C-alpha positions as CSV (number, residue, x, y, z in Angstrom):
1,M,108.3,101.8,126.3
2,I,108.1,98.5,124.5
3,T,110.8,96.1,125.6
4,S,112.4,93.8,123.1
5,A,111.9,90.1,122.9
6,R,113.3,87.5,120.6
7,L,111.0,85.3,118.6
8,A,111.6,82.5,116.1
9,A,109.5,83.7,113.2
10,R,108.3,80.7,111.3
11,A,107.0,80.9,107.8
12,D,103.9,79.0,108.8
13,S,103.0,81.3,111.7
14,A,104.3,84.8,111.7
15,L,105.3,85.5,108.1
16,D,103.7,85.1,104.8
17,P,104.4,81.6,103.4
18,D,106.6,82.8,100.6
19,A,108.5,85.4,102.7
20,G,110.9,83.0,104.2
21,A,111.8,82.4,107.8
22,G,114.3,83.8,110.2
23,E,114.8,85.2,113.6
24,V,113.0,88.5,114.3
25,S,113.8,90.9,117.2
26,L,110.6,92.5,118.5
27,P,109.0,95.0,118.3
28,L,108.5,95.9,114.6
29,V,108.3,99.2,112.9
30,I,107.1,100.2,109.4
31,A,109.0,102.6,107.3
32,V,107.4,104.5,104.4
33,D,109.2,106.5,101.7
34,I,107.1,109.0,99.8
35,G,109.3,109.6,96.8
36,T,109.1,111.5,93.6
37,T,108.7,108.5,91.3
38,H,107.7,105.7,93.8
39,C,106.0,105.1,97.1
40,R,107.5,102.3,99.2
41,A,107.0,100.6,102.5
42,Q,108.9,98.0,104.4
43,V,108.8,96.3,107.8
44,F,112.0,96.3,110.1
45,D,112.7,94.7,113.4
46,R,114.3,96.2,116.5
47,L,117.8,95.5,115.1
48,L,117.0,97.5,111.9
49,Q,116.8,94.3,109.9
50,P,114.2,94.2,107.1
51,L,111.8,91.3,107.3
52,P,112.2,89.2,104.1
53,G,109.2,89.6,101.8
54,F,107.8,92.6,103.7
55,Y,108.5,95.2,101.0
56,V,106.1,96.9,98.7
57,T,106.7,99.6,96.0
58,Q,104.4,101.3,93.5
59,P,105.0,104.0,91.0
60,Q,103.7,107.5,91.7
61,P,101.2,109.0,89.2
62,V,103.7,111.7,88.1
63,V,103.1,113.8,85.1
64,V,106.3,115.3,83.5
65,Q,105.9,117.4,80.4
66,S,108.4,120.1,79.3
67,D,108.8,122.4,82.4
68,R,105.9,120.7,84.2
69,A,106.3,118.1,86.9
70,E,103.3,117.5,89.1
71,I,101.3,114.8,90.7
72,D,97.6,114.3,91.5
73,P,97.6,114.4,95.4
74,E,94.5,112.3,95.7
75,A,95.8,109.7,93.3
76,A,99.1,109.6,95.2
77,L,97.2,109.2,98.5
78,L,95.5,106.1,97.0
79,V,98.9,104.7,96.1
80,L,100.1,105.2,99.7
81,V,97.1,103.4,101.1
82,D,97.4,100.6,98.6
83,V,101.1,100.1,99.4
84,L,100.4,99.9,103.1
85,E,97.4,97.6,102.6
86,Q,99.5,95.2,100.5
87,L,102.2,95.3,103.2
88,L,99.8,94.5,106.0
89,A,98.2,91.7,104.0
90,R,101.6,89.8,104.2
91,F,101.1,89.3,107.9
92,N,99.4,86.0,108.8
93,P,95.8,87.1,109.8
94,A,95.7,84.3,112.3
95,L,98.5,85.9,114.3
96,S,97.3,88.6,116.6
97,P,99.0,92.0,116.5
98,E,100.1,91.5,120.1
99,R,102.4,88.7,118.9
100,L,104.1,90.9,116.3
101,P,103.6,94.4,117.6
102,I,104.1,97.4,115.2
103,V,105.0,100.2,117.6
104,A,105.5,103.1,115.1
105,V,105.5,104.1,111.5
106,G,108.4,106.3,110.3
107,V,107.9,108.4,107.2
108,S,110.5,109.7,104.8
109,A,109.1,112.2,102.3
110,L,110.4,114.2,99.4
111,W,111.7,117.5,100.7
112,H,110.3,119.7,97.9
113,S,106.6,119.6,97.0
114,L,103.6,121.9,97.2
115,V,99.9,121.5,97.1
116,G,97.2,124.0,97.9
117,V,94.0,122.8,99.7
118,D,90.7,124.5,100.4
119,R,89.0,125.0,103.8
120,D,87.7,121.5,103.7
121,G,91.1,120.0,103.1
122,Y,90.7,119.0,99.5
123,P,93.2,119.9,96.7
124,V,92.7,123.1,94.9
125,T,95.9,122.6,92.9
126,P,97.9,119.6,91.7
127,C,101.1,119.0,93.7
128,L,104.1,120.6,92.2
129,L,107.4,118.7,92.4
130,W,111.0,119.8,92.6
131,P,111.6,119.3,88.8
132,D,108.8,121.7,87.9
133,R,110.4,124.8,86.2
134,R,107.3,126.9,85.5
135,S,108.1,129.3,88.4
136,S,111.6,130.2,87.1
137,P,110.5,133.8,86.2
138,Q,109.2,134.2,89.7
139,A,112.4,132.8,91.3
140,E,114.4,135.2,89.1
141,R,112.3,138.2,90.2
142,L,112.7,137.3,93.9
143,R,116.4,137.1,93.3
144,R,116.4,140.6,91.8
145,Q,114.1,142.3,94.3
146,L,115.4,140.7,97.5
147,D,118.8,139.9,99.0
148,P,119.5,136.3,98.0
149,D,122.4,136.0,100.5
150,E,120.2,137.1,103.4
151,Y,117.4,134.7,102.3
152,H,119.9,131.9,102.2
153,R,121.2,132.8,105.6
154,R,117.7,132.8,107.1
155,T,116.3,129.7,105.3
156,G,119.2,127.5,104.1
157,A,117.4,127.6,100.7
158,F,117.8,129.5,97.4
159,F,115.6,131.5,95.1
160,H,115.0,128.6,92.8
161,P,111.9,127.0,91.2
162,S,112.4,123.8,93.3
163,F,111.2,125.7,96.4
164,S,107.8,126.7,97.6
165,A,108.0,130.5,97.3
166,P,108.4,130.8,93.6
167,Q,105.7,128.1,93.1
168,I,103.2,130.0,95.3
169,L,103.9,133.2,93.3
170,W,103.4,131.2,90.1
171,W,99.9,130.2,91.2
172,R,99.1,133.7,92.4
173,E,100.0,135.2,89.0
174,N,98.8,132.4,86.6
175,A,95.7,131.1,88.4
176,P,94.5,133.8,90.8
177,D,91.1,132.2,91.3
178,R,92.7,129.0,92.5
179,F,95.1,131.0,94.6
180,R,92.3,132.7,96.4
181,Q,90.7,129.4,97.2
182,V,93.7,128.0,99.0
183,A,93.3,127.9,102.8
184,R,96.5,125.9,103.4
185,W,99.8,125.3,101.5
186,L,101.1,121.9,102.3
187,T,103.8,119.4,101.2
188,L,102.5,116.2,99.7
189,A,103.2,114.3,103.0
190,E,101.4,116.9,105.0
191,Y,98.4,116.5,102.7
192,F,98.4,112.7,103.3
193,Y,98.4,113.3,107.1
194,L,95.5,115.8,106.7
195,R,93.4,113.2,104.9
196,L,94.5,110.3,107.1
197,F,94.1,112.0,110.5
198,G,92.0,115.1,109.8
199,R,94.7,117.4,111.0
200,T,98.1,118.5,109.8
201,A,101.5,119.2,111.2
202,T,105.0,119.2,109.8
203,S,108.4,118.5,111.3
204,F,111.4,120.9,111.5
205,S,113.0,118.5,109.0
206,L,110.3,118.7,106.3
207,A,109.6,122.4,106.9
208,S,113.2,123.2,106.3
209,G,113.0,122.0,102.7
210,T,110.3,124.4,101.7
211,G,112.5,127.5,101.9
212,L,109.9,129.1,104.2
213,L,111.3,128.1,107.6
214,D,113.3,130.7,109.5
215,Q,116.4,128.8,110.6
216,E,117.1,131.4,113.2
217,T,113.9,131.0,115.2
218,L,112.6,127.6,113.8
219,G,109.3,129.3,113.1
220,W,107.9,130.3,109.7
221,Y,109.7,133.3,108.1
222,E,106.9,135.7,108.5
223,P,108.3,138.9,106.8
224,F,109.1,136.8,103.7
225,L,105.7,135.1,103.8
226,A,104.1,138.6,103.7
227,R,106.0,139.4,100.5
228,I,104.7,136.3,98.7
229,G,101.1,136.8,99.9
230,V,100.9,134.0,102.5
231,Y,99.8,134.1,106.1
232,P,101.6,131.9,108.7
233,E,98.1,130.4,109.5
234,Q,98.2,128.9,106.0
235,L,101.1,126.7,106.9
236,S,101.2,123.8,109.3
237,P,102.2,123.8,112.9
238,I,105.9,122.7,113.3
239,G,107.2,120.1,115.7
240,E,110.0,117.7,116.2
241,V,110.2,114.6,114.0
242,D,109.4,112.3,116.9
243,S,106.0,113.9,117.4
244,V,103.3,111.6,116.4
245,M,99.8,111.3,115.0
246,S,97.5,108.4,115.5
247,G,93.8,107.5,115.0
248,L,93.2,106.9,111.3
249,R,89.9,108.3,110.0
250,S,87.4,106.4,108.1
251,P,87.6,104.8,105.5
252,F,91.4,104.5,106.0
253,A,91.0,102.9,109.5
254,E,89.0,100.1,107.8
255,H,91.6,99.5,105.1
256,L,94.5,99.8,107.5
257,S,92.9,98.4,110.6
258,R,96.2,97.0,112.0
259,L,97.5,100.6,112.0
260,A,94.3,102.3,113.2
261,G,95.9,103.3,116.5
262,T,99.6,103.0,115.6
263,P,101.6,106.3,116.0
264,F,102.9,107.8,112.8
265,L,105.9,110.0,113.2
266,L,105.8,113.4,111.6
267,P,107.5,113.0,108.1
268,A,111.2,113.7,107.8
269,G,113.0,114.9,104.7
270,D,114.1,112.1,102.4
271,G,117.7,113.3,102.3
272,A,117.9,113.3,106.1
273,C,116.5,109.8,106.2
274,D,118.9,108.7,103.5
275,N,121.9,109.8,105.6
276,L,120.5,108.0,108.7
277,G,119.9,104.8,106.7
278,A,123.4,104.9,105.2
279,H,124.9,105.3,108.6
280,A,126.3,108.7,107.5
281,L,125.7,110.1,111.0
282,S,128.5,112.7,111.5
283,P,130.4,115.5,109.6
284,R,133.1,113.0,108.9
285,R,130.9,110.4,107.2
286,W,128.9,111.7,104.2
287,A,126.1,110.2,102.1
288,L,126.5,110.4,98.3
289,M,123.1,109.6,96.8
290,V,122.5,108.9,93.1
291,G,118.9,108.0,92.4
292,T,116.6,109.9,90.0
293,S,118.7,112.9,91.0
294,A,121.9,113.2,92.9
295,A,123.1,114.8,96.2
296,L,126.0,114.8,98.6
297,R,125.1,115.5,102.3
298,A,126.5,115.6,105.8
299,I,124.7,115.7,109.2
300,V,126.2,118.5,111.3
301,P,125.3,119.7,114.8
302,A,124.0,123.2,114.3
303,R,126.2,124.5,117.1
304,A,129.4,123.1,115.4
305,L,129.1,125.5,112.5
306,P,130.9,128.8,112.2
307,T,128.7,131.9,112.5
308,P,129.4,134.9,110.3
309,P,128.6,138.5,111.2
310,A,124.9,139.0,110.6
311,P,123.7,141.9,108.4
312,P,121.2,144.4,109.7
313,A,117.8,142.8,109.8
314,P,115.4,144.2,107.2
315,G,112.1,145.8,108.4
316,S,109.0,143.7,108.3
317,A,106.9,144.1,105.1
318,P,103.2,144.8,105.2
319,R,100.9,141.8,104.8
320,S,99.7,141.4,101.2
321,G,98.1,138.0,101.4
322,P,94.4,137.1,101.0
323,E,92.3,137.5,104.1
324,L,92.1,133.9,105.4
325,G,91.3,132.4,108.8
326,A,92.6,129.2,110.2
327,G,92.9,126.3,107.9
328,P,91.0,123.0,108.0
329,G,92.9,121.8,111.0
330,G,91.8,124.8,113.0
331,H,95.3,126.0,113.8
332,G,96.2,129.6,114.2
333,P,99.7,131.1,114.0
334,R,102.4,129.0,115.6
335,A,103.5,130.3,119.0
336,G,107.0,131.8,119.0
337,S,107.1,132.7,115.3
338,N,108.9,136.0,114.7
339,A,107.6,139.2,113.4
340,E,110.8,140.2,111.6
341,P,114.2,138.6,111.0
342,S,116.5,138.4,114.0
343,A,120.1,139.6,113.8
344,G,121.2,137.2,116.6
345,P,124.5,135.4,116.6
346,S,123.3,131.8,116.3
347,R,122.7,131.7,112.5
348,P,124.8,129.2,110.5
349,Y,125.8,130.3,107.0
350,L,127.1,128.0,104.3
351,P,127.5,129.7,100.9
352,N,126.3,127.7,97.9
353,L,125.3,124.8,100.1
354,F,121.8,124.1,101.3
355,F,121.3,123.5,105.0
356,Y,118.0,121.8,106.0
357,R,117.2,120.0,109.3
358,L,117.0,116.5,110.5
359,L,116.2,117.5,114.1
360,R,115.8,120.9,115.7
361,D,119.5,121.0,116.5
362,Q,120.9,118.8,113.7
363,L,121.5,120.2,110.2
364,V,121.8,118.4,106.9
365,V,124.3,120.3,104.8
366,G,125.1,119.6,101.2
367,G,124.4,120.1,97.5
368,A,121.9,118.6,95.0
369,L,121.8,117.9,91.3
370,S,118.7,117.7,89.2
371,T,120.3,115.0,87.1
372,G,121.3,111.5,88.1
373,G,119.7,108.2,87.1
374,N,117.1,110.1,85.1
375,L,119.8,111.1,82.6
376,I,120.9,107.4,82.1
377,E,117.4,106.3,81.4
378,W,117.0,109.2,78.9
379,L,120.2,108.0,77.2
380,R,119.1,104.4,77.0
381,R,115.9,105.4,75.3
382,T,117.3,108.1,73.0
383,L,120.5,106.3,71.9
384,L,118.7,102.9,71.7
385,L,121.3,101.4,74.0
386,P,121.0,97.6,74.8
387,G,118.2,96.9,77.1
388,D,120.2,94.4,79.1
389,P,122.1,96.4,81.9
390,E,124.7,93.6,82.1
391,L,125.7,94.1,78.5
392,L,126.1,97.8,79.1
393,Q,128.1,97.2,82.2
394,E,130.4,95.0,80.3
395,E,130.9,97.6,77.6
396,L,131.5,100.3,80.1
397,A,134.0,98.1,82.0
398,S,135.9,97.5,78.7
399,L,136.4,101.3,78.5
400,A,138.1,101.2,81.9
401,S,141.4,100.1,80.3
402,T,141.5,103.4,78.4
403,A,142.6,106.7,79.8
404,P,139.8,108.7,81.6
405,A,137.9,111.0,79.2
406,A,139.8,109.5,76.2
407,H,136.5,109.8,74.3
408,G,137.2,113.5,74.0
409,L,133.7,114.4,75.2
410,H,132.7,117.0,77.8
411,V,129.3,117.0,79.3
412,V,127.3,119.5,81.3
413,P,124.6,117.2,82.8
414,D,121.8,119.7,83.1
415,W,119.1,117.7,81.3
416,G,116.9,117.9,84.4
417,G,117.7,121.5,85.2
418,R,120.4,122.9,87.4
419,R,120.7,123.2,91.2
420,S,124.2,123.0,92.8
421,P,126.6,124.6,92.9
422,D,125.1,128.0,91.8
423,W,121.3,127.4,91.9
424,P,120.5,129.4,88.8
425,T,116.8,130.3,88.3
426,H,117.0,129.2,84.6
427,S,119.0,126.4,83.1
428,P,119.9,126.2,79.4
429,G,119.8,122.4,79.5
430,G,122.5,119.8,79.0
431,I,125.5,120.0,76.7
432,I,127.6,117.4,75.0
433,S,130.7,118.8,73.5
434,G,133.3,117.0,71.3
435,L,131.0,114.7,69.3
436,T,132.6,113.3,66.1
437,L,131.4,110.9,63.5
438,S,133.4,108.2,65.3
439,T,131.8,108.8,68.7
440,R,130.1,105.6,69.9
441,P,126.9,105.6,72.0
442,I,128.6,103.8,74.9
443,E,131.2,106.6,75.0
444,I,128.4,109.2,75.3
445,L,127.0,107.1,78.2
446,Q,130.4,107.0,79.9
447,A,130.9,110.8,79.4
448,C,127.5,111.5,81.0
449,L,128.4,109.3,84.0
450,E,131.6,111.3,84.4
451,G,129.7,114.6,83.8
452,V,127.5,113.9,86.9
453,G,130.7,113.0,88.8
454,Y,132.4,116.3,87.9
455,R,129.4,118.2,89.2
456,L,129.4,116.1,92.4
457,A,133.1,116.9,92.8
458,V,132.4,120.6,92.9
459,V,129.9,120.0,95.7
460,Y,132.4,117.7,97.4
461,E,135.0,120.4,97.5
462,Q,132.6,123.0,98.7
463,L,131.4,120.8,101.5
464,Q,135.0,119.8,102.5
465,K,135.9,123.5,102.6
466,E,133.0,124.5,104.8
467,L,133.4,121.5,107.1
468,R,137.2,121.9,107.3
469,E,137.2,122.5,111.1
470,Q,134.9,119.5,111.7
471,L,137.1,117.3,109.6
472,L,140.3,118.5,111.3
473,N,139.3,118.6,114.9
474,P,137.0,115.9,116.3
475,A,136.9,117.8,119.6
476,I,134.6,120.3,117.9
477,I,132.0,117.6,117.3
478,S,132.5,115.9,120.7
479,A,131.7,119.2,122.4
480,T,128.6,119.8,120.4
481,T,127.1,116.5,119.3
482,P,124.1,115.6,121.4
483,V,123.2,112.0,122.2
484,A,119.7,112.0,120.9
485,T,118.1,109.7,123.5
486,A,115.0,107.6,123.2
487,A,113.0,110.3,124.9
488,G,114.5,112.9,122.5
489,T,116.4,114.7,125.3
490,P,119.9,115.6,124.3
491,A,122.9,114.7,126.5
492,T,126.4,115.7,125.6
493,A,128.5,112.9,124.1
494,T,131.9,112.2,125.4
495,A,134.9,113.0,123.3
496,A,135.8,109.3,123.2
497,A,132.4,108.4,121.8
498,A,132.5,111.1,119.2
499,T,136.0,110.3,118.1
500,A,135.3,106.6,117.8
501,A,133.3,107.3,114.6
502,S,135.9,109.3,112.8
503,P,137.8,108.0,109.8
504,A,140.8,105.7,110.4
505,T,143.2,108.3,109.1
506,A,145.0,109.9,112.1
507,I,145.6,113.6,112.5
508,T,147.6,115.5,115.1
509,A,145.9,118.3,117.1
510,A,147.2,120.3,120.0
511,A,145.2,122.6,122.2
512,G,142.2,122.3,119.8
513,T,144.3,123.5,116.7
514,A,144.6,121.0,113.9
515,T,148.0,120.6,112.3
516,A,147.2,118.6,109.2
517,A,145.3,119.1,105.9
518,P,141.5,118.3,106.0
519,L,140.7,114.7,106.3
520,A,138.8,113.1,103.5
521,P,135.5,112.1,104.9
522,A,134.2,108.5,104.6
523,L,131.7,108.4,101.7
524,V,128.7,106.0,101.7
525,A,126.9,105.9,98.4
526,T,123.3,105.1,98.0
527,G,120.5,105.2,95.5
528,G,118.9,103.0,92.9
529,A,121.1,104.3,90.0
530,L,124.3,103.2,91.7
531,A,122.8,99.9,92.6
532,R,121.9,99.3,88.9
533,W,125.2,100.7,87.6
534,P,128.1,99.5,89.8
535,V,130.7,100.9,87.3
536,W,129.5,104.3,88.3
537,G,130.7,103.8,91.8
538,Q,134.3,103.2,90.5
539,I,134.1,106.3,88.2
540,L,133.0,108.4,91.2
541,A,135.8,107.0,93.4
542,D,138.4,107.7,90.8
543,L,137.1,111.2,90.1
544,L,136.8,112.2,93.8
545,G,140.0,110.5,94.8
546,V,138.5,108.8,97.9
547,P,137.1,105.3,98.6
548,I,133.4,105.0,98.2
549,T,131.3,102.3,99.8
550,V,128.1,101.6,97.9
551,A,125.5,100.4,100.3
552,G,124.1,97.0,99.5
553,S,120.6,98.2,99.8
554,S,119.3,101.0,97.7
555,E,116.5,101.7,100.1
556,T,118.4,103.7,102.7
557,A,115.7,106.3,103.0
558,L,113.4,103.5,104.3
559,R,116.1,102.3,106.6
560,G,116.5,105.9,108.0
561,A,112.8,106.2,108.5
562,A,112.8,102.9,110.4
563,R,115.7,104.2,112.5
564,L,113.7,107.2,113.5
565,A,110.7,105.1,114.4
566,L,112.8,102.8,116.6
567,W,114.3,105.9,118.3
568,A,111.0,107.7,118.8
569,S,109.4,104.5,120.3
570,G,112.2,104.1,122.8
571,N,113.8,101.1,121.2
572,L,117.0,102.9,120.1
573,R,118.9,104.8,122.8
574,D,121.0,107.1,120.5
575,L,119.8,108.1,117.1
576,F,123.4,108.9,116.1
577,G,125.1,106.0,117.8
578,E,127.6,104.3,115.5
579,Q,127.7,101.0,117.4
580,E,124.1,100.3,118.6
581,L,122.9,99.2,115.2
582,P,125.1,97.8,112.4
583,P,125.7,99.8,109.2
584,P,124.4,98.5,106.0
585,A,126.6,96.1,104.1
586,G,128.2,97.4,101.0
587,T,130.9,97.2,98.3
588,T,133.9,99.6,98.5
589,F,135.5,101.1,95.4
590,T,139.1,102.3,95.9
591,P,140.3,105.2,93.7
592,D,143.1,104.7,91.2
593,P,145.6,107.6,91.7
594,A,146.6,107.8,88.1
595,R,143.0,107.9,86.9
596,H,142.2,110.5,89.6
597,R,145.0,112.7,88.3
598,A,143.8,112.3,84.8
599,Y,140.2,113.2,85.8
600,R,141.3,116.3,87.7
601,S,143.2,117.6,84.7
602,K,139.9,117.8,82.8
603,V,138.0,119.7,85.5
604,Q,138.7,123.1,84.1
605,D,137.6,122.1,80.6
606,T,134.2,121.0,82.0
607,A,133.9,124.1,84.1
608,S,134.7,126.4,81.1
609,L,132.0,124.6,79.0
610,R,129.5,125.1,81.7
611,R,130.1,128.9,81.9
């Protein structure tokens, strides 16, 4: 374990001359965020404080055309290496690594991506991203032919083109020659690790976002794999997120020499990292993210969820995949993977909500929209809105004196497709209803901000309903929340420690039975779109009827990856501790009761338009 020390980091010795000075608590960690549109990296100290000036971001080489959304994996790898190279260049070369030790690299990665590689580990396909809709017919066929409820119970995912199974089927049916060349199916982050280290593995967290992980056994869902023509050997071995890889291969070791022997944690899902970075660490403190897309998520101990009766397990289907041996990493089937679905009693089930993993025993439950800040950028371009965000903010603020939805518009914000709440395989696109010759562009912008808010309100109500017991009765969490220690070994938290993190609103409970209505969870909002559009935070608070704290930093996924790195390296005792590290600073928006009532009166109109 690396013990901490305090060091006065002077601009002329430790940091880059234009990075500024300040006190740094050692050791350091690097956080990486492999996103849909950008790749970012940042340096944090032991107290989870970012080092000023040690932040690099670059756009990803994404291609989006009609239903197509993909990225060249090799070009994206070069972006990652360049980002890290630029970050390392900011350290004073005269200062030895021992003086400013980097003990780990934590990685946040987009949850939904797919690239096929050959036996030598090189791409056979481009990397498909979650907005890609070409596999909608395959998703619809899976929904018709299989039981979507059972699939959701087993995987936490849906038959939807965002997930890997329909995309794999799309390749098999539209490019069979390429499909036969694929030795491994990987996420983009796994591909990076394969190229950087010569081997690949994935975490429970990242694997859970593929829709191929059996949440019952935490192995690959083999009967389902057989139906889509994939062998388990074509997928990566699975481990906990604090498992590490080290030993960069050439030429990456030469470009990133300071990190040549530094341990890289297995990548975690970006949504899970966003919750960690936002300090949304329990079922009573949720993260509301509005970036390119939007999501609302809660971290929940798997054992704290209700378990419905399990249906009879279907028989295992015959294998229909291509005859392939082990992939380029030489790995065979993962030990402990099941031959057919289990009907055991431990399966969580949350209708209409995804449930992925942060850790083996910690779920990330919520809903996601395909539209967020991407809609606002489209409106700015299409409506020729003022390029100065401050002018737009002033115009939007001027509308705040009018009644909510006084513009008479109703919006279904499905420009980017639709996910929550019903996860349809096809989306007809966005709708603006109520336009007149007097409608102003700024009113369309306001209505779209509200339209995204209405959709998030549906997810909010679903999540509140499913986590009712957790919100009512802190004892449920105190009995099941592990203290994730530095060594990764769970130890049961005390009731006092678990209750300390609950919202200030008091409830009365006797003998484990709550006697009040569900508490409103604390909401922490994150994402670049909210950082750029503060007025959106007030709209969401008014619409949801609860206070919303918008985090001062939009890079909460990086902060979450850094938190994981500190925990895995033994420099953070409890991954979910509320007190050990401070939460990010932020601005709180308090709802206006009258505006909330006015917004709620319009919910049914928006829902009817969507149907």
